[in-house]
Structure formats: C-alpha cells, structure tokens
N, C-alpha and C positions, 0 to 999 in steps of 0.2 A: 283712764290714766292709772297706771299701776302704782300701788302704794309702796313707797320705799322707806324703810326704817333702818337707821344705822345701828349696827351691832359691832362690838369690839371682839378682840381675839377669843375671849372665853364667852361662849354663847350657850345658854341653856335652851335646847330646842323644845318646841311644844310637845308635851307628852313625856319629856325626859323624867320629870318628877314621878309621874304615874308609872313609867317603865321601871324606875328604880324601886318603887314600892312593890311592883309585880315581881321583880327579881328577888326581893327579900323573902318571898315565900319559899325559896329553895332552902333546904335544911342541911343537906349533906355537903361537906367540903371535899370528900374523897371521890374522885372520878370513878365511874363504874369500869369493870373489866371490859375489854373489847368483846362485843357480841352479847353483852348482858345489859339489863335495864335497871336503873335505880328508881324504884317505885316510891320510896319514902318521900321524895321531893314532889311527887305528882298528886298525892292524895290529901284531901282536907282533913281526914281522920285516919288513924292507923288501922291496918288490917292485922288481926290476930289469928294465928294458926295454932292448932293443937297437935302435939306429937303423938302418933298412933302406936309406935313401937320403939324399942331402943334405937336411937338414931345417931349415927356418927356425925360429927361436925367437922367440916373441912375448911382449909384456909383459902382454897381457890375453887372456882366453879367447875374445874375439871375433876374434882372429887378424888384427888390423888394423895393428899396428906391429911390425915385426921388429927385434930387437936383435942379431941375429947368426945363425949357423947351426951345425949339428953335422954332423960327418963320418960317413959310413956306417961301421957297426961300433962306434960309441961306445956305451958302456953307461951308462945314466942311472938315477937313483932316482925312482920315482913318488911324488909328494906330493899330487896332486889330479887331479880329472877333471871335465869338462863333458860335454855331449851329443856333442861332436865332437872334443875335444882332451884331451890329458893335460898336467897341469902336472908338470914334471920338474926335477930338480936334477942338473947334470953339467957336463961340459967341452965348451964350444963352441970354435970355431976361435980366437976371440980371448981365451978365458979361461973361468973358472968362472961359470956363470949359473944362475938359477932362472927358468923361464918356461914358456910354453905351446907345445906341438908337436902337429901334426895326428895323430890316432890312426893314420891309414894310414901314417905315416912311421916307426912304431915296431912292433917285434915283441913280442907279449905272451907270457908263459910259460903262459898259460891262455886258451883261446878264450872261456871264460865269465867272464873277469876282470871286465869292466864290470858284467855282470848281478849277479854275486855281491857286488861292492863296493857296489852300490846296495842290495841286500838287507841287507847288513851295516850300512850307514848307517841304513836305516830301523829296523832292530832296535836299534841303539845309541841312536837318538833316543828310542824307546819306553822302553828300560831306564833311561836317564838321567832321564827324567820320573818313572819309578817310584821311583828312588832319591831324587830331590829331594823327593818327597812321602812318603818313608818307607813305601813300599808294597812288596809282593812279588807275584809272578805266576808261573804255570806257565811253564816254559821258561827261567827265569833260571838262572844258574849259582850254585854255592855262594858264590863270591867276590862276585857281585852281590847276593845275599841279605844277606851280612854288610855290604856297603857301604851297604845300605839300612837294615837293622835292627840292625846291630852284632853283637857276639858273643852267641851263644845262652846262655840260662840253663842249659841242659842239652843234651848232644850224645851220641848213641849211633850205633854203626856195626854193620851186618850184612853179611857177605859170603857169597854162595852161588854156585851154578852159573850163576845168571842175572846176576851182576855184583855191584857194590857199592851198598849202600843206606845212607843216613845220615838220621837224624832230628834236626832242630834244633828245640828247644822255646824259645819266647819268652814273656816276660811283656810285655804291651803297656800303655803308659802314655799319658796325655794331660797336657799342661801347662795348668793353670788359673791365670790371674792373680788375685792378691789385692792390692788397692790400700790403702795406709795413708797417713795424714797425720801428719807430725811437724813439728818446728820446726827451722829452721836456726840457726846461732850468733847471728844477729841477732834471733831470735824470730819470724821470718816463717814462715808455714805452707808446708811443702814436701810434695808427694805423691811417694811411691815405690811400686814394685811388687815383690812377692815372688811367686814361682811355686810352686804346689803340684804335685807330681808324683803323679798319681792313677792307680792301677792300674785298667784298664778291661777286661782280658781276657787270655786265654792262647791261644797258637797253636802248632801243630806243623807244621813244613815238612819234607816227605820228599823227598830227592834220590836219584835213581837214576843212577849213573854221573855224579855231580856236576851233574845238571840237575833242577830242581824238577819232581816228578811228581805230588805232591798236597799240599794245604794243608788242615789240619783246625783248626777253631775249637773248642778244648777248654773255653773259658770265655768268656762274653760274645759280642760280635760285633766282633772286631778288624778284620775285613775290610770292615765297613761295609755300607751298603745296596747297593753295587755288586756284591757277591759276588766270586768268584774271577776274576781277570784272567789273560789269556794273552798271552805274547809269543812270537815265533818262537824256536826253539831255537838254540844256537850254530851259527855257520857256519864251516866249516873249508875251508882252501885247500890245494891240492896244487901246490907248486912248491918 
C-alpha cells in the first residue's frame, strides 16, 4: 500500500534545504562571458597567479581594450579563464582592477591548471544538473548526494583496511497534484491544488571514501528507465 501524505501549495521537497546550502557556495553574481568559465565559484580556495612581465589588463576576454597594466611580480587572484586569457583580480599600476590578462603573462602554480579547471567545470555542470533533477550518480560525493536527495532515512558506516564505506538509504517519493474546486467569499468557483506525496520506491547509495561506488534499488524503480548514471569523480588540485 503506497504511503500518501497530504502537502499544501508550498512544499519543501526532500533535499531542498541541502540544495540551497550547496548553491550558497557560489560567490560571483556576475555571469561569465559566453565561452569563458568562472572558476572562482568552483574552487574551495583561491588560485593565486604571479605576473611575469608588464601585463596589460583588458575589459573583455577578446583582449581588445586595455584598462591598465600590472607590474612584474604582482600576485593576482584567478577568477575566470578563456582559451587564451585569465580573468584576474588584483592591483594594477593605477589601482585595484578586475580584468583579463594573457595567459603567457602569468605564472601558474600548476602546469595542468587549465586542463584540470576545464574538467572540473564539466563535472560541476553535470552534477548541478543531477541535483536540479533530484538524481544521483556514481562518482558524486556524499555532500552532492545529500544536496540532491536530502538527508537519508537511514545511514550506516563501515571502516576496514580498504577505507571508509557508508550506506545511505532513501525512500523515494513523487508529488502528484490533486485539483479541487471551492467557492471564494463572493461565492465564485475557485480551483486550488493539493499535492499528494506518494512513495514510489527505496534506494541504497554506497559511498567508498565519500564517493558513490554503487546504487541499489531495494524497492520499485527509483532510478527510472535510464538506469544508473555516471559522473567523473572529484578532481583535486595540488597547490
């Protein structure tokens, strides 16, 4: 027998609070230029670059209009990148600026920085889509799973020589709208909607060292017809 729980017009979905917390990690309110990546929002700590030579600073990634220059040795914070330039924030000769500088004018702490940042951006895009759709995939972290599905109904932990293993058990629901018609104070018919929260299945998510290693449907088909999805595992940087 499916469990029915009546919900009213405003409903906080499972995981919504966690998703809101996940979204708070975003720092920049300015959308990136088309074809560029805002990396400031993606990284847990800032990436600092060093100016190698007198470096013009431009307003756009096309590097067409200089707004000043930075002296050799200046340390700047990386906030974005294009195919040929970094968007940085730091001290120019005339004052503090935020703008674009040629990649060749800056020293990176990691020769694979651009490649890894692009991989990270691609992974983040996939994970954010999963969270928006209340889905889970192999390769997600524990925090990402909870941002998508909310707190598990049950959680267990096992630690052995191979590492740490956690099992998160979820009850999966669907919202089913039910429309009713009543009368307003003037006696006119008014339609309203009430949502039924219908249990559709159960799912167990196993994490090894905080990364989803397996997903088991213990009741029903909560993963849907698409089956198990996969995203790249977390990307770590050394600097």
